[in-house]
C-alpha positions in Angstrom: -112.1 -52.1 -135.1 -112.5 -51.2 -138.8 -109.6 -50.1 -141.1 -109.3 -49.4 -144.7 -106.7 -51.1 -147.0 -105.7 -49.5 -150.1 -105.5 -52.3 -152.7 -102.9 -52.6 -155.5 -105.6 -51.2 -158.1 -106.5 -48.2 -155.7 -109.8 -49.4 -154.4 -110.3 -49.5 -150.6 -111.2 -52.5 -148.7 -112.9 -52.3 -145.4 -111.8 -54.9 -142.6 -112.9 -55.5 -139.2 -110.3 -56.7 -137.0 -109.0 -56.8 -133.2 -106.9 -54.0 -132.3 -104.8 -56.8 -130.5 -104.5 -58.7 -133.8 -101.0 -59.1 -135.5 -100.0 -57.8 -139.0 -100.0 -61.4 -140.0 -103.5 -62.0 -139.2 -104.5 -58.9 -141.1 -102.7 -60.4 -144.1 -104.4 -63.6 -143.7 -107.8 -61.8 -144.1 -106.5 -60.0 -147.0 -105.6 -63.2 -148.6 -109.1 -64.6 -148.0 -110.6 -61.5 -149.5 -108.2 -60.4 -152.4 -106.7 -64.1 -153.2 -103.1 -62.9 -153.0 -101.0 -65.0 -150.9 -99.9 -63.9 -147.5 -96.0 -64.3 -148.5 -96.6 -61.8 -151.4 -98.3 -59.0 -149.1 -96.5 -56.0 -147.9 -98.4 -53.6 -145.6 -97.3 -50.0 -145.5 -98.7 -47.6 -142.6 -97.4 -44.0 -142.1 -94.8 -44.7 -144.6 -93.3 -47.8 -143.0 -93.5 -51.4 -143.6 -95.3 -53.5 -141.2 -93.7 -56.6 -139.7 -96.0 -59.8 -139.4 -95.2 -60.3 -135.8 -96.1 -56.6 -134.8 -99.5 -55.8 -133.2 -101.6 -53.5 -135.0 -102.2 -51.3 -131.8 -98.5 -51.3 -131.3 -98.0 -49.5 -134.6 -100.7 -47.1 -133.9 -103.0 -48.6 -136.3 -106.5 -47.1 -135.1 -110.3 -47.4 -136.2 -110.3 -45.8 -139.5 -106.7 -45.8 -140.5 -105.8 -46.6 -144.0 -102.8 -49.2 -144.5 -101.6 -49.6 -148.1 -101.2 -53.1 -149.5 -98.2 -53.6 -152.1 -96.7 -56.6 -153.5 -93.6 -58.2 -152.3 -91.2 -58.1 -155.4 -89.2 -61.2 -155.8 -86.1 -60.7 -157.7 -82.5 -62.1 -158.4 -79.2 -60.7 -159.5 -78.8 -59.9 -163.0 -75.9 -61.4 -164.7 -74.2 -59.8 -167.7 
C-alpha cells in the first residue's frame, strides 16, 4: 500500500509498504530516506503515537493515510 509521511519540514514523502508491516519497519524505511535514526523517530497517526511493535493495519493505517513524523526529544532533569 502507499501511505504519506509528513516530515519535520512539512513535506510529504510517499512510502510503499505492506499493510502487515510493523511501525518499526516503517521507521526503518524513513531512516533510509530521511537519514534520521530509527530511535529518534516518533510517528503519529490519528492523534496517537504509534508503537514500534504494532502492525500498521491494526492501527487502521490504510492506503493514502497520512502519518506525521516528529523527533523523539531527549532531555534530562534541570538542576537549579
